[in-house]
C-alpha positions in Angstrom: -3.6 -18.4 -5.4 -2.2 -14.9 -6.4 0.0 -13.2 -3.2 -1.6 -9.7 -3.2 0.9 -6.7 -5.6 1.6 -4.1 -3.0 3.4 -1.1 -4.6 5.7 0.6 -1.6 6.8 4.1 -3.8 9.2 6.3 -1.6 12.6 8.3 -1.5 14.6 6.6 0.6 15.4 3.4 -0.2 15.7 2.3 3.7 11.8 2.9 3.7 11.5 0.7 0.1 13.4 -1.9 1.7 12.0 -1.9 5.4 8.5 -2.0 4.8 9.0 -4.0 2.5 10.8 -6.7 3.8 7.8 -6.9 6.5 5.8 -7.0 4.0 7.8 -10.0 2.6 7.6 -12.1 5.3 4.2 -10.8 6.0 3.1 -13.1 2.3 2.5 -10.1 0.2 4.4 -9.0 -3.5 5.9 -5.6 -3.2 7.5 -3.6 -5.5 9.3 -0.9 -5.0 9.5 3.6 -6.9 12.3 5.4 -5.5 10.1 9.0 -7.3 6.6 10.0 -8.3 7.0 9.6 -11.7 8.3 6.0 -11.5 5.8 5.5 -9.6 2.7 6.3 -11.5 4.2 4.4 -14.1 4.6 0.9 -12.4 1.2 1.5 -11.0 -0.4 1.8 -14.6 2.2 -1.2 -16.2 1.7 -4.1 -13.1 -1.3 -2.8 -11.8 -0.9 -3.7 -7.7 -3.2 -4.6 -5.7 -2.5 -1.9 -3.2 -0.4 1.4 -2.7 1.7 2.7 0.1 2.3 6.7 -1.1 5.0 8.8 0.8 4.3 12.6 -0.1 7.5 14.5 -0.5 8.7 13.0 -3.8 11.2 14.0 -6.6 9.9 16.0 -9.5 6.2 14.8 -8.7 4.3 14.8 -5.1 2.3 11.8 -3.5 -0.5 13.9 -4.1 -0.7 15.1 -7.9 0.3 10.7 -8.3 -2.4 10.1 -6.4 -4.5 12.6 -8.0 -3.3 11.3 -11.9 -3.8 7.5 -10.2 -7.7 8.5 -9.9 -7.8 10.2 -13.0 -7.4 7.3 -15.3 -10.1 5.0 -15.9 -7.3 2.1 -15.2 -6.6 3.0 -11.6 -8.9 4.7 -10.0 -10.4 1.5 -8.0 -6.4 0.8 -6.5 -6.1 1.6 -3.0 -3.8 4.7 -1.9 -2.9 4.2 1.7 -0.2 7.4 2.4 2.4 6.3 4.5 4.3 10.1 5.4 6.2 11.8 8.1 4.0 15.0 8.5 1.6 15.0 10.7 -2.2 14.3 9.0 -5.2 13.3 10.8 -5.5 9.3 10.7 -9.1 9.5 8.8 -8.3 9.0 5.0 -7.9 12.5 3.3 -9.3 13.9 -0.3 -8.2 11.0 -2.6 -6.3 8.2 -0.4 -8.0 5.7 1.2 -5.7 5.0 5.0 -2.9 7.5 5.8 -0.1 5.9 8.1 2.5 8.2 10.0 6.2 7.7 9.5 7.9 5.9 11.8 4.4 2.6 11.4 4.9 -0.3 13.7 4.7 -3.5 11.2 1.7 -5.0 12.9 0.5 -1.6 12.4 1.2 -1.3 8.4 0.0 -4.8 7.4 -2.8 -4.8 9.7 -4.0 -1.7 7.6 -3.5 -2.8 4.2 -5.5 -5.8 4.7 -8.6 -4.4 5.8 -8.1 -2.3 2.6 -7.8 -5.1 0.9 -10.5 -7.5 2.5 -12.7 -4.3 2.3 -11.8 -4.4 -1.8 -12.5 -8.1 -1.8 -9.0 -9.1 -2.5 -9.1 -13.0 -2.4 -5.8 -13.4 -1.4 -6.3 -10.8 1.1 -5.1 -13.3 4.0 -2.1 -14.5 4.5 -1.3 -18.3 4.7 -2.6 -20.0 7.2 -4.9 -17.4 9.1 -8.2 -18.5 8.3 -7.3 -22.0 8.8 -6.4 -20.4 12.2 -9.7 -18.0 12.7 -11.6 -21.4 12.1 -9.8 -23.7 14.3 -10.4 -20.9 17.3 -13.9 -20.6 16.3 -14.8 -24.8 16.8 
């Protein structure tokens, strides 16, 4: 089964590396982009299953990237989670499906990505062995 693809758009390499590592270890494919233009291009080209979007990006900020993604037929269905250090409400804001505040604990990041993938009906949203262990606990 194909692993879900997560696109991380963040201008800080350390953030991309850290969150990418956490998600890779949890069984996801990961791509990353260092600015808004690259993030928009990769989203259109690779059609990720979910996007983690920083708001403070050089050239094209995260809000504008989200707006452009939601304006395009080919990308409007992709869930977008804002991943930011700004003090925002954790309820979804216009154009996005979730909000995570940095620094974000790995378990919270993974849980939010899985929650959105499950809500969108993604077939690979359960990591290796999760369904089997859940069944064995019910038995």
